[in-house]
C-alpha positions, 0 to 999 in steps of 0.5 A: 280455257273454258267458258266458265273460267273465262267468265270468272276471270273477267269478273275477277277484274272488278275487285282487283280494279277496286283494290287499286282504286286511287284515293280520289276515285269513287266506288258505287253499286248500281242496281237494275230491275227490268220487265220487257214485253214482246208485242210482235216478233219485231216490236217490244216495250219495256219498263225499268228501275234503277238505284245507283248507291254512290256519292251522288245517288240516283234513282230512276224509272223509265219506259222504252220501246224499240222496233227491229227493222231487220236482224241487223238494225233496231230503233228505240226511244225512251223516257226516264224520270231521274231523282238525283241526290247531291251530297253536302258541298263545301267551298272555301271563300277567301278574299284579299291579298294573295301574299300569305304570312302566318301570325303566331300571336293568334290561332288564325292566319293574317295576310299582308294587307293589300292597298287595293282592298283597304286593308280588309281580308275575308276568309270563310266558306260556303256550305250547302246541305245535301238535297234531292231534285228531279230531272226528265230524260228523253232519248232516241237510238239506233243499234246496228249488229252483226254475228260472226262465227255463229257465236260473237255478236258485235254491236254499235249503238248511237244514243241521243239523249236530252235531259231537263232540270228545272229551276230549283231552290236550295239553302246555303250557309255563308260563314265569314271571318273578316280580318282588318287592322286598327291603330290604337294608343291607350291613354295611360301611354300619353304623358304631359310635362308640366315643367314646360311652357307650353306643356309638352305632350308626348304621344307614342307611335300608335300600336297596330292590332288585328281585329277579327269579326265573325259573320254567319247567315243562311241564304236561299239559292236559285239554281237555274234550269239546265238542258243537257244534250249528250251523244252516247256512242258504244261498242260492244262485243258479246258471246251469243251462242244458242242454248248457252246461258251465259253471255259474257260481254265487254263494251266501251262508250263515249260521252260527247256533249252536243249542245250548240257551242260545245263542239262535241266535248268529250265528257266521259269514257265508260268501259264494262266487262261482265255477263248475263245468265239466263237461268229460266226461259223468261228470267235473266240476271246480269253482273258487270264491272264498269269503270268511267273516266270523267274528263270534262264537265260543264258547270250548270251555273256558269256554262264553263268547261271544267276539267275533271280527272276522276274515276268511278268504279261500279259493280252492276247487278241487274235482273230482267223478266221478259215474256 
């Protein structure tokens, strides 16, 4: 198989994987633009822009620098400004007994009233509209690499990153329907027998009726400041042959939370396959398919671990100018 055929086969994995995506999977497109300047033979600086078109979209702008200690080890630091989008959030809010019983006399559901909540039951939802918010990310990394057979480059990168999110205030709609029961007896159902002394008054058993009240109000919710600390461990295999413009690669990366108390909690696994193509001396484009498996997450409000079973399929398109 020729090199071009190999590259074509790798890139065909992307649409095949997208077609096999499950209903709860997410698909996105990431676009990257970078400029890199060599200060010396070992030291370079760069700026980059990125836009992620996905459910939780994100725009970022970054500045980084790296220094090559020797041919096997390179160190780097960086800063990124992240402007993230959060889509509409809808959350059901049901309060009351857990014993459901459908009441066919109306278009809503009545539950068996529990004694511990005085017979009341509330059903509704919280709705938070979409919004954008900023974050700041700092990172340090070390990359070790070796080259085998004069064409296969194997690299291992360890990156520590800390992301700071400030306190933010968002609007939230609280919609509630309150259901409860009342006992009612109509006056025309009360009878009086005047032939007896004293008069006999007959009051029938009261009728149980269901009452529904509606409440809808907007309120402001304050999201607390949040600091995320992650160790990203990546191994990458890349075809790196002199005078060959194509550099196909495959990589795998683990994201572990290293905040105090998280005990290296595995948050996600990301795999990538693709290639870069240097079509001029200073110009390079890249195309890759990425798949991310979300394993665990930490709720930024409660700090509790949330189990996830989501996957993200991404087509990554990039361009870099280096001089």
